[in-house]
C-alpha positions in Angstrom: 23.9 61.4 19.1 19.9 61.1 18.8 19.3 61.3 15.3 15.6 60.6 13.4 15.7 59.0 10.0 12.3 59.3 8.1 11.7 57.5 4.9 8.7 57.4 2.6 8.4 54.1 2.5 10.3 50.9 3.8 9.5 48.6 0.6 12.5 46.6 -1.3 14.1 49.4 -3.0 17.3 51.1 -2.9 16.8 53.7 -0.8 15.3 51.9 1.8 18.4 49.8 2.0 20.3 52.0 2.1 18.4 54.0 5.2 18.7 50.6 7.1 22.2 50.0 6.6 23.3 53.6 8.1 21.0 53.0 10.6 22.9 50.0 11.3 25.9 51.5 11.3 25.3 54.1 13.4 23.9 52.2 15.8 27.5 49.8 16.6 29.0 53.1 16.6 26.6 54.4 19.4 24.4 56.2 18.7 20.5 56.9 19.3 18.9 55.7 16.0 14.9 55.5 15.4 13.4 55.4 11.4 10.5 56.7 10.6 8.5 55.8 7.7 5.4 58.0 6.4 3.3 54.9 4.9 3.1 51.6 3.6 4.2 47.6 4.3 7.3 46.9 6.1 8.3 44.7 3.4 12.1 45.4 3.4 14.0 43.3 5.7 15.0 45.1 8.7 17.6 44.1 11.4 15.8 43.8 15.2 18.1 46.4 16.7 16.1 49.1 14.5 13.2 50.7 16.3 10.6 51.8 13.9 8.0 54.5 14.0 4.6 53.8 12.0 3.5 57.3 10.6 0.4 55.4 9.0 -0.2 58.5 6.3 -2.1 55.6 3.9 -4.2 58.8 2.9 -4.5 62.6 2.9 -7.6 62.5 5.3 -4.8 60.8 8.0 -2.2 63.8 8.1 -4.0 65.3 11.1 -2.8 62.1 13.0 0.3 61.9 11.5 1.3 65.2 12.1 0.3 65.0 15.6 2.1 61.9 15.5 5.1 63.1 14.7 4.8 65.7 16.8 5.0 63.5 19.8 8.3 61.3 18.3 9.5 64.7 17.7 8.9 65.8 21.4 9.7 61.7 23.4 12.5 61.2 21.4 14.4 64.9 21.0 16.4 64.2 18.1 19.1 66.6 17.0 19.0 65.4 14.0 16.5 64.4 11.3 17.8 63.6 8.6 14.4 62.4 5.4 14.9 60.5 2.6 12.8 60.6 -0.8 10.7 63.3 -1.6 7.7 62.9 0.4 9.5 62.4 3.3 11.2 65.7 2.6 8.4 67.8 1.9 6.7 66.3 5.1 9.6 67.1 7.1 10.5 70.5 5.8 6.6 71.7 6.2 6.4 70.3 9.9 9.9 72.4 10.8 7.4 75.2 10.9 4.8 73.9 13.2 7.2 71.6 15.7 11.1 72.3 16.8 13.4 69.8 14.7 17.1 71.4 15.2 18.7 70.2 12.2 17.4 69.1 9.3 18.8 67.5 6.3 16.9 66.3 2.7 18.7 63.3 0.8 16.7 62.5 -2.7 18.1 59.1 -4.1 18.2 59.7 -7.6 18.7 61.7 -10.7 14.6 62.0 -11.5 13.2 65.1 -9.6 9.3 64.1 -10.6 7.4 66.4 -12.7 6.9 70.2 -12.4 5.3 69.7 -9.5 7.3 68.4 -7.3 10.3 70.5 -8.4 8.0 73.5 -7.5 7.5 72.0 -3.6 11.1 71.3 -3.5 12.1 74.8 -4.7 9.5 76.3 -2.5 10.1 74.8 1.0 14.2 74.8 0.2 15.0 77.3 3.1 13.2 74.5 5.4 16.3 72.3 5.3 19.7 72.9 6.5 21.3 70.5 4.0 20.4 69.1 0.9 22.2 66.3 -0.8 21.9 63.4 -3.6 23.7 60.0 -3.9 25.9 60.4 -6.7 27.4 63.7 -8.0 25.3 63.9 -11.5 22.1 63.8 -9.6 23.3 67.0 -7.4 24.3 68.8 -10.1 20.9 68.3 -12.1 18.6 69.0 -9.0 20.1 72.4 -8.8 20.4 73.4 -12.3 16.4 72.5 -11.6 16.5 74.8 -8.8 15.2 72.1 -6.8 17.9 72.1 -4.4 20.0 75.6 -4.0 23.7 75.1 -4.4 24.9 77.0 -1.1 23.1 74.1 1.0 23.6 71.3 -1.0 26.0 68.5 -0.9 26.5 64.8 -2.5 26.9 61.7 -0.1 27.5 58.8 -2.5 25.9 55.6 -0.6 27.6 52.9 0.8 28.5 49.1 0.5 28.8 46.7 3.3 32.0 45.0 1.7 32.1 42.1 4.3 28.5 40.9 3.2 29.2 41.7 -0.8 31.8 39.2 -1.6 32.9 36.7 -4.0 31.8 33.1 -2.7 33.0 30.2 -4.9 30.4 27.7 -2.8 27.4 30.2 -3.9 28.2 30.0 -7.3 28.8 26.5 -7.4 25.4 25.8 -5.6 23.0 28.3 -7.3 24.4 26.8 -10.8 24.2 23.8 -10.2 20.9 24.4 -8.4 20.0 25.6 -12.4 21.4 22.9 -14.9 24.2 26.1 -15.7 27.7 24.3 -16.5 31.0 26.1 -15.9 30.6 26.6 -20.1 27.3 28.6 -19.7 27.3 32.8 -19.6 25.1 34.0 -16.6 24.1 37.7 -17.5 22.3 39.0 -14.1 20.0 42.0 -13.5 18.8 42.7 -9.8 15.7 45.1 -8.9 12.0 46.3 -9.2 9.9 45.5 -12.3 9.6 49.6 -13.2 10.0 51.5 -15.7 13.5 53.1 -15.0 15.2 49.5 -14.8 14.2 49.5 -18.5 13.9 45.3 -18.8 12.8 45.9 -21.9 15.8 47.0 -23.5 17.5 44.1 -21.6 15.3 41.4 -23.2 15.8 43.1 -26.3 19.4 43.1 -26.1 20.0 39.6 -25.1 17.8 38.3 -27.7 19.9 40.1 -29.7 23.0 37.7 -28.6 22.6 35.5 -31.3 26.1 34.8 -31.6 26.2 33.6 -27.6 25.0 29.7 -28.2 24.7 28.9 -24.9 23.5 31.5 -22.7 21.2 32.6 -19.3 19.4 35.3 -18.0 18.6 35.9 -14.4 16.6 38.4 -13.4 16.2 39.1 -9.4 12.5 41.3 -8.1 9.7 42.1 -8.3 6.7 44.8 -9.2 4.3 46.4 -10.9 6.0 45.6 -15.0 6.6 41.5 -14.4 3.6 40.3 -16.3 4.4 42.2 -19.4 8.6 41.6 -18.9 7.2 37.8 -18.9 5.4 38.3 -22.5 7.6 39.7 -23.9 10.1 37.0 -22.7 8.0 34.7 -24.4 7.1 36.8 -27.6 11.2 36.7 -27.9 10.9 32.5 -27.5 13.1 33.3 -24.5 11.8 31.3 -21.4 14.0 28.5 -21.4 17.3 31.4 -21.2 15.5 34.1 -19.0 14.8 32.4 -15.8 12.5 35.3 -13.1 13.7 34.4 -9.4 11.2 37.0 -7.7 12.2 38.5 -4.5 15.2 37.1 -3.0 16.7 38.8 0.3 20.0 37.6 0.4 21.3 39.0 -3.6 24.9 38.6 -2.0 24.2 34.8 -1.8 23.0 35.3 -5.7 25.9 37.0 -7.5 28.6 35.3 -7.7 27.0 32.7 -9.8 26.8 35.7 -12.9 29.9 36.2 -15.4 28.7 39.0 -16.2 25.9 41.7 -14.0 23.8 43.7 -16.0 22.5 47.2 -15.3 19.8 48.3 -17.9 18.4 51.3 -16.8 16.9 53.9 -18.4 17.6 56.3 -15.1 19.2 55.4 -11.7 20.3 57.5 -8.8 23.6 56.0 -7.7 23.1 52.7 -8.8 23.9 50.2 -5.5 23.7 47.4 -7.5 26.2 48.2 -9.3 28.4 48.9 -6.5 27.1 45.9 -5.2 28.1 43.3 -8.0 31.9 44.9 -8.2 32.3 44.3 -4.5 31.5 40.7 -5.1 34.1 40.4 -8.1 31.5 40.7 -10.9 31.9 41.6 -14.5 29.2 44.9 -15.3 27.9 46.4 -18.1 25.5 49.3 -17.6 23.6 51.8 -19.4 25.5 55.8 -18.8 22.6 56.6 -16.2 22.7 58.8 -12.9 25.8 58.1 -10.8 27.2 54.8 -12.3 29.7 56.1 -14.2 31.2 57.7 -10.4 30.8 53.9 -9.4 32.3 51.9 -12.2 34.6 54.6 -13.1 35.4 53.4 -15.8 33.5 54.1 -19.8 34.4 51.2 -21.4 31.7 49.1 -20.0 29.1 51.9 -20.3 26.7 52.2 -23.4 23.6 54.3 -23.3 19.8 54.0 -22.3 16.9 52.9 -24.7 19.4 51.0 -27.0 19.2 46.9 -26.6 22.1 47.0 -30.2 24.7 48.8 -27.9 23.9 47.1 -24.6 23.9 43.4 -26.8 27.4 44.4 -28.3 28.7 45.2 -25.0 27.1 41.9 -23.3 29.0 39.9 -25.8 32.6 41.6 -26.0 32.0 41.1 -21.8 31.4 36.8 -22.3 34.3 36.9 -24.2 36.4 37.8 -22.0 38.8 35.1 -21.0 38.8 33.7 -17.2 42.0 35.4 -16.8 40.1 39.0 -17.8 37.5 38.6 -15.6 39.2 38.0 -12.9 41.2 40.7 -12.7 38.6 43.6 -13.9 36.3 41.7 -10.9 39.8 42.5 -8.0 39.7 45.8 -9.6 35.7 46.3 -9.1 36.5 45.3 -5.8 39.2 47.5 -4.9 37.0 50.3 -5.8 34.0 49.8 -3.6 36.5 49.0 -0.8 38.2 52.5 -1.3 35.4 55.0 -2.6 31.9 53.3 -1.5 32.5 51.6 1.7 29.8 51.3 4.4 32.0 52.7 7.0 32.7 55.2 4.8 29.3 56.5 3.8 28.5 56.7 7.4 31.6 58.6 8.2 30.9 61.5 5.7 27.3 61.6 7.3 28.2 61.6 10.8 30.9 64.3 10.0 27.9 66.3 8.5 25.4 65.6 11.2 28.5 66.6 13.7 29.2 70.5 11.9 25.4 71.3 11.8 25.4 71.3 15.1 27.5 74.2 15.6 
């Protein structure tokens, strides 16, 4: 099949990572795949075998040129399926269907967050232009349907997939990075990964970590960057945690860093699927997370979930997780790995999407 994946941009977000992983899987299975992106610079790590098409929507003044460029891609490539990801790409692809031949159009949102009344109305009034809508968790899909952003008749849930060969526990990396930062096996290492933005709510995490006063030997490593990094850095200083909280910035190979952690933490105010939770589970890490988006579906155990925006509840659960014995952490980590291998592998995600692409052929 010829498959055109369309996404708003190719930054370092979870949705971008999923689209690149899906493209790689599809190409490995012999399909002809291209990725078109609407705007911005490419900061994601793109494999060389993936062909990118920059549309250049840097401002609304560029829209006529972008429309012509996209029509040219459609005419030249003649895809069997156009699969749009994230709000701007979804609305753009739906409107393009009014002026271009798009045989089948599938639209995927990657979060429970719709983005306000105006976006909800745009989703609703262009809904019939898509053959199928999807989201990455059952909760997110049902929320879109409840808000009439998606129609129930045209919607499905397709959860994200993890490369379990790439994301696996590696003791050598654990030793390397703990030694690099002067962390002993007696120290408890917490880790969080994600953009410094409102959704990730790192302020909640810093406040929770500060409340873990009963835990004397602890470190918190945060991987990521973003618009709120300076604000979080100031909060770390205010809480007098500069020696205990280390900001690692952007890291392309988070699978190398994850084994370093004893406990992975997700402090988000909202999520779509919770990709980093699945990645940590695939690396056999203990996970403590806020109950948001599809995280409960991935984690499959309510015990390690806490309400969003409740730093005391998060602190209590971090202390409980850190108190687990080495054997208990290992057993829980192995259960997590099995959960991901069984239900959230990259191969399974690709199978699901191919079934949908091929089902829509008729």
